[in-house]
N, C-alpha and C positions, 0 to 999 in steps of 0.2 A: 432442420436436420443437416448434419455435416456430411459432406461427400467423402466416403471412405478413401477414395483414391487420393484426394487432396490431403487428407490427414496423413496418409502413408507417405506421400512424397515430401510433405513438410517434415515429418519425423526423420526421414532419410537425410534430408538436407541439414537438419539440426544436428544429427549424430555426426555427420561428416564435418560440419563446421567446428563442433566441439572436439572432434578428433584431430583436427589440423591446428587449432589455435587454443590458447589459454583463455578460458571464459573471463577470467579477471581482467585480462587485457582488453577484451572486447567491450566490457561494461565499465571500464575505469572512469571515463568522462561522465557517464550517466550517474554513477554512484557519487562521484565528487560533487556534481551539481546538486544532487538530491540532498546530500549532507550539508552542503553550503547553505542551502535554503534555511535550515534550522539554525545554523550559526548566525546568519544574517538577521533572522528574526530575534535571536537573543541579543544581538548587538543593538538592534533598533529599540528594543524595550529598555535596555540599559541606558541608551542615550536619551530616550524620552524621559526617563526618571532622573537623569543627570548623574548616573552612577559611573564610577571608574571601576571597571571590572578586569581582573586578570584573565589571561588566556585560558588557564585551567578552569576558572569559574565559567567562562563562556562555553567551553567544551562541555562542562557538566550541565549547564542550562540547555544547551543544544541537544544533548542526549535525552533529557527529560521531555523536551518539546517533540523530539522524534518519537519517543515512547507514547506520548499523548496522542500524536497523530495516528500511530499504528493501532492504539486501543480504540480510538474513535472509528477508524475504518472497520475494525473487527465488530464493534457494536452495531454499526450501520449494516454490515453484511448480515449479521445474525437477525437483526430486525427485519430486513428485507426477505430473508429466507422464511422467517416465521410468518410474515404477511403472505408470501406466496403459498406457503403450506396451508395456511388457514383458508385462503381463497380457493385452493384446489380441493380441500376436503369437502365431501358431500355433506349436506345438512340433513339431519334426521327428519323423517317424515313428520309433518305437523308442527315443526318448529320454525319460527320466523328467524330470518337472518337480521343481525343488527344493522 
Protein backbone atom coordinates (compact mmCIF):
# COMPACT_ATOMS: atom_id res chain seq x y z
CA UNK A 1 0.00 0.00 0.00
CA UNK A 2 1.28 3.46 -0.86
CA UNK A 3 1.84 5.98 1.92
CA UNK A 4 -0.59 8.85 1.14
CA UNK A 5 1.83 11.46 2.50
CA UNK A 6 4.60 10.30 0.18
CA UNK A 7 2.21 10.28 -2.76
CA UNK A 8 1.12 13.83 -1.96
CA UNK A 9 4.64 15.19 -1.47
CA UNK A 10 5.75 13.50 -4.68
CA UNK A 11 2.84 15.04 -6.55
CA UNK A 12 3.68 18.49 -5.15
CA UNK A 13 7.29 18.09 -6.22
CA UNK A 14 6.33 16.98 -9.72
CA UNK A 15 3.90 19.87 -10.16
CA UNK A 16 6.56 22.35 -9.03
CA UNK A 17 9.19 20.82 -11.31
CA UNK A 18 6.91 20.96 -14.36
CA UNK A 19 5.86 24.49 -13.42
CA UNK A 20 9.46 25.70 -13.39
CA UNK A 21 10.91 23.77 -16.34
CA UNK A 22 9.84 22.59 -19.76
CA UNK A 23 9.23 18.84 -19.57
CA UNK A 24 10.65 18.37 -23.06
CA UNK A 25 13.97 19.80 -21.89
CA UNK A 26 14.02 17.55 -18.84
CA UNK A 27 13.51 14.38 -20.90
CA UNK A 28 15.40 15.31 -24.09
CA UNK A 29 18.41 13.05 -23.46
CA UNK A 30 16.25 10.10 -22.42
CA UNK A 31 14.02 10.40 -25.48
CA UNK A 32 17.01 10.75 -27.77
CA UNK A 33 18.66 7.62 -26.35
CA UNK A 34 15.41 5.68 -26.54
CA UNK A 35 14.85 6.54 -30.21
CA UNK A 36 18.51 5.96 -31.06
CA UNK A 37 18.14 2.40 -29.82
CA UNK A 38 15.71 1.56 -32.65
CA UNK A 39 17.76 3.37 -35.28
CA UNK A 40 20.86 1.45 -34.20
CA UNK A 41 18.89 -1.78 -34.43
CA UNK A 42 17.77 -0.87 -37.98
CA UNK A 43 21.38 -0.05 -38.94
CA UNK A 44 22.65 -3.33 -37.48
CA UNK A 45 20.11 -5.39 -39.44
CA UNK A 46 20.88 -3.51 -42.66
CA UNK A 47 24.62 -4.05 -42.20
CA UNK A 48 24.08 -7.72 -41.39
CA UNK A 49 22.19 -8.12 -44.67
CA UNK A 50 24.79 -6.11 -46.59
CA UNK A 51 22.23 -3.43 -47.52
CA UNK A 52 22.99 0.18 -48.25
CA UNK A 53 20.04 2.07 -46.83
CA UNK A 54 19.17 5.78 -47.00
CA UNK A 55 18.58 7.83 -43.88
CA UNK A 56 14.87 8.08 -44.73
CA UNK A 57 14.63 4.30 -44.95
CA UNK A 58 16.49 3.88 -41.66
CA UNK A 59 14.06 6.32 -40.02
CA UNK A 60 11.10 4.38 -41.45
CA UNK A 61 12.48 1.06 -40.19
CA UNK A 62 13.27 2.54 -36.78
CA UNK A 63 9.68 3.80 -36.55
CA UNK A 64 8.30 0.31 -37.20
CA UNK A 65 10.74 -1.25 -34.75
CA UNK A 66 9.55 1.23 -32.10
CA UNK A 67 5.90 0.47 -32.91
CA UNK A 68 6.64 -3.24 -32.64
CA UNK A 69 8.30 -2.68 -29.25
CA UNK A 70 5.29 -0.73 -27.95
CA UNK A 71 2.83 -3.31 -29.26
CA UNK A 72 4.78 -6.13 -27.60
CA UNK A 73 4.80 -4.23 -24.29
CA UNK A 74 1.04 -3.65 -24.52
CA UNK A 75 0.47 -7.33 -25.29
CA UNK A 76 2.59 -8.44 -22.32
CA UNK A 77 0.84 -6.01 -19.99
CA UNK A 78 -2.59 -7.22 -21.05
CA UNK A 79 -1.48 -10.84 -20.69
CA UNK A 80 -0.16 -10.15 -17.18
CA UNK A 81 -3.35 -8.31 -16.21
CA UNK A 82 -5.47 -11.18 -17.47
CA UNK A 83 -3.34 -13.67 -15.56
CA UNK A 84 -3.62 -11.62 -12.36
CA UNK A 85 -7.36 -11.23 -12.83
CA UNK A 86 -7.81 -14.95 -13.42
CA UNK A 87 -5.79 -15.86 -10.35
CA UNK A 88 -7.70 -13.39 -8.19
CA UNK A 89 -11.12 -14.60 -9.33
CA UNK A 90 -12.78 -17.02 -6.95
CA UNK A 91 -13.34 -20.50 -8.32
CA UNK A 92 -16.92 -21.77 -8.29
CA UNK A 93 -17.69 -24.37 -5.64
CA UNK A 94 -17.06 -27.90 -6.81
CA UNK A 95 -14.93 -26.86 -9.77
CA UNK A 96 -11.28 -27.82 -9.95
CA UNK A 97 -8.72 -25.22 -10.98
CA UNK A 98 -6.53 -26.08 -13.97
